[in-house]
Every structure is written in C-alpha cells, then in structure tokens.
C-alpha positions in Angstrom: -119.1 -105.8 -124.3 -121.9 -103.9 -122.6 -120.0 -104.2 -119.3 -116.8 -102.9 -120.7 -118.5 -100.0 -122.5 -120.3 -99.0 -119.3 -117.1 -99.1 -117.4 -115.4 -96.8 -119.9 -118.4 -94.5 -119.8 -118.3 -94.3 -116.0 -114.5 -93.7 -116.0 -115.0 -90.8 -118.4 -117.8 -89.4 -116.3 -115.7 -89.8 -113.1 -113.0 -87.6 -114.6 -115.5 -85.1 -115.7 -116.7 -85.0 -112.1 -113.1 -84.3 -110.9 -111.8 -87.8 -110.0 -108.1 -87.6 -109.6 -105.7 -89.0 -112.2 -102.8 -90.8 -110.6 -99.6 -88.9 -110.2 -97.0 -88.5 -107.6 -99.0 -86.0 -105.6 -102.3 -87.7 -105.2 -103.8 -91.1 -105.0 -106.4 -91.9 -107.7 -109.8 -93.3 -107.1 -109.8 -97.1 -106.8 -111.8 -99.0 -109.3 -113.0 -102.5 -108.6 -114.0 -105.0 -111.3 -115.3 -108.5 -110.5 -117.0 -109.5 -113.7 -115.4 -112.8 -114.7 -117.6 -115.3 -116.5 -118.3 -117.3 -113.4 -119.1 -114.1 -111.4 -121.7 -113.1 -113.9 -123.7 -116.3 -113.2 -125.3 -114.5 -110.3 -122.2 -115.1 -108.3 -121.4 -111.7 -106.9 -120.4 -109.8 -110.0 -119.9 -106.1 -109.6 -117.8 -103.1 -110.7 -117.4 -99.6 -109.5 -115.4 -97.2 -107.3 -114.3 -97.5 -103.7 -112.6 -95.1 -101.2 -109.1 -94.2 -102.3 -107.9 -95.2 -98.9 -108.8 -98.9 -99.6 -106.8 -101.6 -101.4 -107.5 -102.5 -105.0 -108.5 -106.1 -104.0 -110.1 -107.9 -101.0 -112.6 -106.8 -98.5 -112.9 -103.1 -98.0 -114.4 -100.4 -95.8 -116.8 -97.4 -96.2 -119.0 -96.2 -99.0 -118.6 -97.3 -102.6 -120.3 -96.7 -105.9 -121.2 -100.2 -107.2 -123.0 -101.6 -110.2 -124.3 -105.2 -110.3 -124.3 -106.3 -114.0 -125.2 -109.6 -115.7 -124.5 -111.2 -119.0 -128.1 -112.0 -120.1 -129.2 -108.5 -121.1 -131.5 -108.2 -118.2 -131.8 -105.2 -115.7 -128.8 -104.2 -113.6 -128.7 -102.6 -110.1 -126.7 -99.6 -109.2 -126.2 -98.5 -105.6 -124.3 -96.8 -102.8 -122.8 -99.8 -100.9 -120.8 -100.0 -97.7 -117.8 -102.4 -97.8 -118.2 -105.7 -95.9 -115.6 -104.5 -93.4 -118.0 -101.8 -92.3 -117.2 -98.2 -91.5 -113.8 -96.8 -90.9 -113.7 -93.2 -92.1 -117.3 -92.6 -93.4 -119.5 -93.2 -90.3 -119.8 -89.4 -89.5 -120.5 -88.8 -93.2 -123.3 -91.3 -93.0 -125.0 -89.4 -90.3 -125.4 -86.2 -92.4 -129.1 -85.7 -93.5 -127.8 -84.2 -96.7 -126.3 -87.4 -97.9 -129.7 -89.2 -97.7 -131.3 -86.2 -99.5 -128.7 -86.4 -102.2 -129.1 -90.0 -103.1 -132.8 -90.4 -102.3 -133.6 -87.8 -105.0 -132.2 -90.1 -107.7 -134.4 -93.2 -107.1 -137.9 -94.0 -108.3 -140.5 -96.7 -107.5 -137.9 -99.3 -108.6 -135.4 -98.2 -106.1 -134.8 -98.3 -102.3 -133.3 -95.9 -99.8 -132.6 -96.7 -96.1 -133.9 -94.2 -93.6 -130.6 -94.5 -91.7 -127.4 -94.5 -93.7 -125.4 -95.8 -90.8 -127.5 -99.0 -90.7 -125.5 -102.0 -92.0 -127.5 -104.6 -90.0 -130.9 -104.4 -91.7 -131.3 -106.3 -95.0 -133.1 -104.9 -98.1 -136.9 -105.3 -97.8 -138.7 -108.1 -99.6 -140.7 -105.5 -101.5 -137.4 -104.7 -103.3 -135.6 -108.1 -103.5 -138.8 -109.8 -104.7 -139.1 -107.5 -107.8 -139.4 -109.8 -110.8 -136.9 -107.7 -112.8 -133.9 -108.6 -110.6 -134.5 -112.3 -109.9 -131.7 -113.2 -112.2 -129.2 -111.5 -109.8 -131.1 -112.1 -106.6 -128.2 -114.1 -105.0 -125.8 -111.3 -105.7 -128.1 -108.6 -104.4 -128.8 -110.6 -101.3 -125.1 -111.1 -100.7 -124.7 -107.3 -100.2 -128.2 -106.8 -98.9 -127.2 -105.5 -95.4 -124.5 -103.2 -96.8 -126.8 -101.7 -99.6 -127.7 -98.2 -98.4 -129.6 -97.0 -101.5 -130.1 -98.7 -104.9 -131.9 -98.5 -108.2 -132.9 -101.0 -110.9 -131.7 -100.0 -114.4 -133.6 -101.7 -117.2 -131.0 -100.9 -119.9 -127.6 -99.5 -118.9 -127.0 -98.3 -122.5 -130.2 -96.4 -122.9 -130.4 -92.7 -122.3 -132.4 -93.2 -119.1 -130.0 -95.9 -117.9 -127.0 -93.7 -118.5 -128.7 -90.8 -116.7 -129.3 -93.0 -113.6 -125.7 -94.3 -113.6 -124.4 -90.7 -114.0 -126.7 -89.5 -111.3 -125.5 -92.0 -108.8 -121.9 -91.4 -109.7 -122.4 -87.6 -109.5 -123.8 -88.0 -106.0 -120.8 -90.2 -105.1 -118.4 -87.6 -106.6 -120.0 -84.8 -104.6 -119.9 -87.0 -101.4 -116.2 -87.7 -102.0 -115.3 -84.1 -102.9 -114.0 -85.0 -106.3 -114.7 -81.6 -108.0 -111.8 -79.1 -107.8 -113.1 -76.4 -110.2 -116.3 -74.9 -111.6 -116.3 -77.2 -114.7 -116.4 -80.3 -112.4 -119.1 -78.8 -110.2 -121.2 -77.9 -113.3 -120.9 -81.4 -114.6 -122.1 -82.9 -111.3 -125.0 -80.4 -111.1 -126.1 -81.1 -114.6 -126.3 -84.8 -113.9 -128.2 -84.4 -110.6 -130.5 -81.8 -112.0 -132.3 -84.5 -114.0 -133.5 -86.0 -110.7 -134.2 -82.9 -108.7 -137.8 -82.2 -108.1 -137.6 -78.4 -108.0 -140.3 -76.8 -106.0 -142.7 -74.7 -108.0 -141.7 -71.1 -107.6 -145.1 -69.9 -108.4 -146.3 -69.6 -104.8 -148.6 -66.7 -105.7 -150.8 -68.7 -108.1 -150.9 -71.7 -105.8 -152.0 -69.7 -102.8 -154.7 -67.9 -104.9 -156.1 -71.3 -106.0 -155.9 -72.6 -102.5 -157.7 -69.8 -100.8 -160.5 -70.0 -103.4 -160.9 -73.7 -102.7 -160.4 -73.7 -98.9 -161.1 -70.1 -97.7 -159.0 -70.4 -94.6 -155.2 -70.9 -95.1 -152.0 -70.6 -93.1 -148.8 -69.6 -94.8 -145.9 -71.2 -92.8 -142.2 -71.0 -93.2 -138.9 -69.7 -91.9 -138.4 -65.9 -91.3 -137.6 -63.9 -94.4 -139.6 -66.0 -96.8 -142.2 -63.3 -97.5 -145.3 -64.8 -95.8 -146.9 -61.6 -94.8 -146.1 -59.9 -98.1 -147.6 -62.8 -100.0 -150.8 -62.6 -97.9 -151.2 -58.9 -98.7 -150.5 -59.5 -102.4 -153.1 -62.3 -102.6 -155.6 -60.1 -100.9 -154.9 -57.3 -103.3 -155.4 -59.5 -106.3 -158.7 -60.7 -105.0 -159.8 -57.0 -104.9 -160.7 -57.7 -101.3 -161.3 -55.3 -98.3 -158.3 -56.1 -96.1 -158.2 -56.3 -92.3 -154.9 -57.0 -90.5 -153.9 -58.0 -87.0 -150.9 -59.6 -85.4 -151.2 -62.1 -82.6 -149.0 -62.1 -79.5 -148.8 -64.0 -76.2 -151.4 -61.6 -74.6 -153.9 -61.6 -77.4 -157.3 -62.6 -76.0 -160.9 -63.3 -77.1 -161.9 -59.8 -76.2 -159.2 -58.4 -78.5 -160.1 -60.6 -81.4 -163.8 -61.2 -81.2 -165.7 -59.0 -78.7 -165.0 -57.6 -75.2 -166.1 -55.1 -72.6 -163.7 -52.2 -71.9 -163.7 -49.1 -69.7 -164.9 -46.0 -71.5 -162.0 -43.6 -70.9 -163.7 -40.8 -72.6 -166.3 -40.6 -69.9 -165.6 -38.8 -66.6 -167.8 -41.4 -64.8 -166.6 -44.9 -64.7 -168.5 -46.9 -67.3 -168.0 -49.7 -69.7 -168.8 -50.3 -73.3 -168.8 -53.2 -75.7 -166.0 -53.2 -78.3 -165.8 -55.3 -81.5 -162.6 -57.1 -82.1 -160.9 -57.2 -85.5 -162.6 -60.5 -86.4 -166.1 -59.0 -85.7 -165.3 -55.9 -87.7 -164.1 -57.8 -90.7 -167.1 -60.2 -90.5 -169.6 -57.4 -90.2 -168.1 -55.7 -93.2 -168.3 -58.9 -95.3 -172.0 -59.3 -94.4 -173.0 -55.8 -95.1 -170.9 -55.1 -98.3 -171.1 -58.5 -100.1 -167.6 -58.1 -101.4 -164.5 -60.2 -100.8 -163.1 -59.6 -97.4 -159.8 -60.9 -96.2 -158.6 -61.0 -92.6 -154.9 -61.4 -92.3 -153.6 -62.8 -89.0 -149.9 -62.4 -88.7 -148.0 -64.8 -86.4 -151.2 -66.8 -85.6 -149.4 -69.3 -83.3 -148.0 -66.8 -80.9 -151.4 -66.6 -79.1 -153.3 -69.3 -77.1 -155.6 -70.1 -80.0 -158.2 -72.0 -77.9 -158.7 -68.9 -75.7 -158.6 -66.4 -78.6 -161.0 -68.2 -81.0 -163.5 -69.4 -78.4 -166.8 -70.7 -79.9 -166.2 -69.3 -83.4 -163.8 -72.2 -83.8 -166.9 -74.2 -84.8 -167.6 -72.0 -87.8 -164.2 -72.5 -89.5 -165.4 -75.2 -91.9 -164.9 -74.1 -95.5 -167.7 -76.4 -96.8 -170.0 -76.1 -93.8 -173.7 -76.3 -94.5 -176.0 -73.9 -92.6 -176.6 -75.6 -89.2 -179.1 -75.1 -86.5 -176.3 -74.0 -84.1 -176.1 -70.2 -83.7 -172.7 -68.9 -82.5 -172.8 -65.5 -80.9 -170.1 -63.2 -82.3 -171.3 -60.1 -80.4 -174.6 -59.1 -78.7 -175.8 -57.8 -82.1 -174.5 -60.6 -84.3 -175.0 -64.3 -84.3 -174.2 -66.7 -87.1 -174.6 -70.4 -88.1 -172.3 -70.0 -91.1 -169.5 -67.7 -92.1 -170.4 -65.9 -95.4 -168.8 -67.2 -98.6 -167.1 -63.9 -99.2 -165.1 -64.0 -96.0 -161.5 -65.3 -96.1 -158.7 -65.7 -93.6 -155.0 -65.8 -94.4 -152.7 -66.4 -91.4 -148.9 -66.6 -91.2 -146.8 -68.8 -88.9 -143.0 -68.6 -88.4 -141.7 -72.2 -88.3 -138.4 -71.1 -86.8 -139.9 -69.7 -83.6 -139.1 -72.5 -81.2 -140.9 -71.0 -78.2 -144.3 -71.4 -79.8 -146.9 -74.0 -78.8 -147.9 -76.8 -81.2 -151.1 -76.0 -83.1 -153.7 -78.6 -82.2 -155.0 -81.0 -84.7 -158.6 -79.7 -84.7 -157.3 -76.3 -85.9 -155.0 -77.9 -88.5 -158.1 -79.6 -90.0 -159.9 -76.3 -90.4 -157.1 -74.6 -92.3 -155.1 -75.4 -95.4 -151.4 -75.2 -94.8 -149.0 -73.9 -97.4 -145.2 -73.8 -96.8 -143.0 -71.1 -98.2 -139.3 -72.1 -98.6 -136.2 -70.0 -98.8 -135.5 -69.5 -102.5 -133.3 -67.2 -104.7 -134.9 -64.2 -106.2 -134.0 -62.3 -109.4 -133.3 -58.8 -108.2 -130.1 -56.8 -108.4 -130.0 -56.2 -104.6 -130.1 -60.0 -103.8 -126.8 -61.4 -102.6 -127.2 -64.9 -104.2 -123.7 -66.3 -103.2 -124.4 -65.7 -99.5 -127.9 -67.2 -99.8 -126.6 -70.2 -101.7 -123.9 -70.9 -99.1 -126.5 -70.9 -96.3 -128.7 -73.1 -98.4 -125.9 -75.7 -99.0 -125.0 -75.9 -95.3 -128.6 -76.3 -94.3 -129.4 -78.9 -96.9 -126.3 -81.0 -95.9 -126.4 -80.8 -92.1 -130.0 -80.0 -91.1 -132.5 -82.7 -90.3 -136.1 -82.4 -91.4 -137.1 -80.2 -88.5 -134.0 -78.0 -88.6 -134.7 -77.1 -92.3 -137.5 -74.9 -91.0 -134.7 -72.7 -89.4 -133.0 -71.7 -92.7 -133.1 -67.9 -93.1 -135.3 -66.8 -96.0 -134.3 -64.7 -99.0 -135.3 -61.5 -97.2 -132.1 -61.7 -95.1 -130.0 -61.5 -98.3 -131.4 -58.3 -99.8 -129.3 -55.2 -99.3 -128.6 -51.9 -101.0 -124.8 -52.2 -100.8 -122.0 -54.6 -99.9 -121.6 -52.7 -96.6 -125.2 -53.2 -95.7 -125.0 -56.9 -96.6 -121.9 -57.3 -94.3 -123.8 -55.6 -91.5 -126.8 -58.0 -92.1 -124.4 -60.9 -91.8 -122.6 -59.4 -88.8 -125.6 -58.3 -86.8 -128.4 -60.6 -87.9 -127.2 -63.8 -89.4 -124.2 -64.5 -87.2 -126.2 -64.0 -84.0 -129.0 -66.1 -85.4 -126.7 -69.1 -86.1 -125.0 -68.6 -82.7 -128.4 -68.9 -81.1 -129.3 -72.1 -83.1 -126.0 -73.7 -82.0 -126.6 -72.8 -78.4 -130.0 -74.4 -78.6 -128.5 -77.6 -79.9 -129.5 -77.2 -83.5 -127.2 -77.9 -86.5 -124.3 -79.0 -84.3 -122.4 -80.7 -87.1 -122.4 -77.5 -89.2 -120.6 -75.2 -86.7 -117.2 -75.4 -88.5 -118.8 -74.8 -91.9 -120.6 -71.7 -90.6 -117.5 -70.5 -88.7 -115.4 -70.8 -91.9 -118.1 -68.9 -93.8 -118.2 -66.0 -91.3 -114.4 -65.8 -91.0 -114.0 -65.6 -94.8 -116.9 -63.2 -95.3 -116.7 -60.7 -92.4 -113.6 -61.9 -90.5 -115.6 -62.8 -87.4 -115.7 -66.1 -85.6 -118.8 -67.8 -84.2 -116.9 -68.7 -81.1 -115.6 -65.3 -79.9 
C-alpha cells in the first residue's frame, strides 16, 4: 500500500512539474514499476521514471529517476540512475557541472554523489553501502551500484521529510528533462528544490565587520561588479576609521608602497629626498592618533607582492606578540608589531586571468571573504538579465569558471536603452573574450540565443 501511495504521489508531482500527458502530439514520460512480491525480497525492486525515448520494459539507456522500496517498512533509497545499457543521448548532459550542483544540493550525510556524472564504472563506496539502514536492500543497491550517480536514504517515504526528498529528486529530474512548459510548472519545481538550497547569507556587510575585527587583515575576492571596493569603504566608514586608499598595478613597487628615495623636482640642483609610501603614512597616522585606521588596497594581486611588501610581510600576523625583531619601515620608524588599531582591507578580482597566484604564506596572513553575484532590490536593477546570466553560469561553468560570472553592478542602469548598451558594449564583448580563452565552451549557444533575443546581436559576427 505504501508503494502504491508513493507512486500516485510521484505521478501527481510529475504532472505538477510539467510531465507530459500522453496524446497524439507528444510522448509521455515512461514509468517503470518492478515491485512484485518476489522483487521486494531484496531482489531488484524499483519504480520510477525513465527517458521517454526508452521502452516501457527491458534494459534501458540514460538517466532515470529511481526509487528502491521494500515491504518491511524500513528505509528506502532514491536516486538518479543510469540505465544498464549506458549512455545514448545523455552523455553530454552528464558533463554539465550544473547537473551535479542540482542533485548534490539535495543529499545529506546519508546520501552519496559521484564527482563525475559520466562515471558508470565506479561502484558506490563502502561508506555508503555498509550503512546499517539499508542492509535489507543491500543486494538491490549493489546490483545498480555502478550506475547510481547520486542517491539518498529515506527513512520514511510517507513522512513530510521523506516526501520532500522524493519531491526534490523528482523536481531536479524534471528540470533536467525540461518538463516545465509554463511558469506554474517552474514555480512548483523551484518550491521543491528551495527546501534543499543552502542560500548564501546576503549580509556580507555584517560578516566582513565581524571578520575584520577578529582578523585585522582581510581580502575581499570575487568577480567584477560584486561591490568589493564599495563594501571595503562602507566597512571602514562604519568603524569610524581614518581611511587610506591605494590601487596596486603591475609597476607598483616597495618604494611606492613603503618608503623610497626620489628626485626632488622642486630644487634647481639635483637632489634626492625620502618619501613615505601610503602604507607608512597610514601606519604613522595609526600610531600617532590612536584611532582606527584602515588601509584599503584595491586590486592587491595585480602587483608582485613579494617585492612590494618586502620585510613588512613578517608583521602581518593578526595575533602576533611583540617580538625582538625590529622591522624598519622608514629611517624614522621601526616596529616589532603593527598597532592594534591598524587594519587592512584588500580587494581581488577573481576574473582577471592574467594575475599571478597569491602565495600560501600571504594567504595565511589574511582572511579571505568571497563576494558572489547576487540580485539587489533597487528599481534600476535589471533582474531578468542578471538571472539569465546566473542560470547559464550555474549550469555550464565549472568551479573555477564560476569566478567569471559578472556581478550585479553590470545590471544596474537608468533606462532600458542604457541597459541594452551595457549588454552590447560590456557583457557581449566579455563573454566573447571568455569563449576565445576557452572558458564556458558548452554555453556558447545559450549565450548566443540570449544576445540575439535581447539586442539582436550574435556572438559570432
């Protein structure tokens, strides 16, 4: 009875998600049901949905939504399974990073997700198959072990949490199969998946305030347009701090940042004078005035940091005790510890592919906070354009390519004409450059369709 009730529940959910009802114009989803009495004795019992291109019986290809039930009122398993005939039409789909992101967000500690969705050679790990809760269906689970891409144990399929997991897996499958054909279908899918989505905390401001108070030296990293520099200034303002600002570039040197000797151009006779850099100025102010002092370093990784920081690198320890090592900042200033009222907030653009990797010693001395592209609630924000970019990146971008997604700053405009110009002269050239560099290759047709529909321009002209 539980099995039949669950099948009815899932069929109803499938239709809510946009699964086609059979008629003369389209082929319905194909439901499989192998739950006879003998099957339920740990003999390969399952039910679920397979690709509409497959036959209603026998071995099949490609991804399917599968539930492994039992008749003894013990936990079930739900999963995304590849048919035992392997891939026919879904191999390219299996390569998309977004598919793994979609399903991996649903599982918890009692689930498993393969790192490679094209892998139908590796079996489920013993850490999963040895879980006590599924020993009553161990033979069934092992039968499909190599073909199980992602799965989750369900303690009670009729409970609220059990139905949520079943609905979540089915919603992900529906999204993967493009079942939804209207906003009602899409909303139903989103509502089911939202229960498993770990939304990032939008309160970046409070988190960065807390972080700088704990660590003193932080780096805000993220794609362009995510408001890194603006956030640095806002945090500094809230601290009531004296603010110093500099931007690094490829030619920034120790003499620019700390202390250097420069020609005195105001003197008719050639002479030289010592000049404090922005770091020395900010540090001197913090020592003399005893108030919070924040040095903002924009684009910190554009310079050769080893050359720029020199010996002061040693001092960047947020909990450093006073040592017997004196570091000379300038001829008139030596320190063995940076004062407690001195803070550094640096920014780093993760989309700048020409930049050198920051070494591990520097990483240890700074706390790192990532800003992600996110929608903002202002009238001038073009949310539909932002959301389209977000969807394409989340589906096609690998972990490294996610750092290329344009931030919300790209989608703020005073008028529709200005927004179209931003798309035409900023976003389209940016995506073209990414594709030329070999990034996001599988997304080119999606982006091309977007640009054609939005501004009647092709990526490939």
